[in-house]
N, C-alpha and C positions, 0 to 999 in steps of 0.2 A: 504494500500500500504506500509506503514511504517513497518508493521509486516512482510510483504512478503520480504522486503529488508533486515530486520534483519535476517530472516530465511536464505535468500540467502547468506548473508555475513558469517553467522555462518557455513553453509554447505561448503562454499568455504574455510574458515579457517580450517575446519576439514579435508578437502582434502589435503591442503598443510602441515598440521601439521603431523610430523612423529609419528607413534604409538610406544609406549613402548612395550618391549617384557617381557615375564615372566622371572624370575630370572634364571631359568634353560635353557633359550633360546627357549623354546617351544612357539608356537603362542598362543595368547589369544583365549578364546572361547567366542562366542556371538557377540553382536553388536559393541563391542569396537575395532574390527579389522578393520583397514583402508582398503578402497577399491581402493584408488588412482585413476587412470584413468578410472577404471570400472564404476565409478559414472556417467561419461559422455558418456558411450557406450550404445546405444539403444539396441543392441543385448543382453547385460547383463541384462538390465532392463526388456526386453521382456521375456527373459528366466525365470527370477525370477517370473514375473507375471504369466507366463505359469505354473510354478510349483504350485503356489497358486491356479490358476484356476483348474488344474487337481485334486489337493488334495480336493478342495471344491466340485467339480463335483463327484468325487468318494465317498466322505462322504455323499453328498446329495442323491445319487442314490444307496447307499450301500444296502438298503433293497431289491432292485431288481437285484443286482449283475450285473450291466452293466457298462462297461468302456467307456471312451470318443470315442475311435475308433469304438467300436461295435455300439454305438449310432449313430455315423456318417454314418456308413455303412447301418444300418437299416433305417435311415431317407432317405438316397438317394434311396435305393431300394423301400421304401414305396412311394416315390414321382415319381419313374420311374420304375414301374414293368416291368420285362422282360429284364432289362439291362444285358449285359454280365459281367462276372467277370473282364475281361480286362478293360471294360469301367468304372466300379466302381473304380478299382485300379487306373486308370489314373486320373479320376476326383478328387479323394481324395488324390492322391499322396502317395499311399500305395504300397509297393513292392508286386508283384503278389504272391510270396511264402508266405508272411505274411498274405495276404488276404485269401489265401486258408485255412490256419490254423484257421483264425478268422471265416471264413464261416463254417468250420467243427464244431467249438464250438457252433455257432448259430444254425446250423442244428441239432446238438445233443439235443439242448434245444427246438427243434420244433418251432423255431422263423422264420427261413428262409428255403426255399426249392430251390434246383437247378433242373431245368427242362432242359433236353437235347434240344438244339436248333434245330428247324426244318430245318434251312438253313445251319448250320455248325456243323458237327459231333464233332468237337473239342471244341465246346463252350457250355456253359450252360446259360440259362436265369434265372435270380434271381428274386424270389418273396417272399413276406412275407407270412407266413402261417396265418390261421385265428388267431391262438394264438399269432403270431408275430404282427399282426395288433392291437390286444387288448393290448399287452405288449407295443408296441410303443406309443400308446396313453397315457399310464401311464408314460412311460419314458419321454415323452414330457412335461407332467405336472410337473414332478420332475425337469427336465432341466430348466423349466421356473422359478422354485423356486431357482435353482442355479444362474440363470441370475439375479434374485433379489438380491442375495448375492453379485454378482459382482457390481451391482449398489450401494448397501449399502457401499461397500468397496471403490469405486472410484467416486461415485456420478453418478446420472442418466444422466446428461448432458455429463459428461466425458465418460461414457460408450457409448453413442450415437456417440460422436466425435471419440472415438477409433474405433468403427465399421466403420465409414466413412473412417478413415485413412487406416485401414487394408483391405478395400474392394478391393483394387487393387491386393491383394494377394489371393483372393478367387475365 
């Protein structure tokens, strides 16, 4: 507990202490730049964590060339074959135009297929192809490795607690 208090006091002092500027007036590079009130903003911390998460995901899945949004789309389609593009876009919070572009790229790679809906001519049912199902299984194994990296970074219990906190947004 004493170590934690020392760390907290040190962090608080760093927040209050004004940072020096370079001789020419340009801002410093690196961790010596003060963040002022940003230190206490959840949005700033979440955004920085998101950047780290995305970078690690992309690095971990680089061999299969899949991005976080592509993985999300394929996972939802795999769990719900036959969903419409609109349903996938709405569930994942993706703009419809962006989803169309993303589906085009997944279709070009023979991972996803669009089948015209039997009930609505304007709609397409989304399915993973056989290749897509095999690829998704591989993507999930690599994504599990990425999740282990997250646990290594913040601790297994903190990862679980974070998921519980963020559950109301999913």
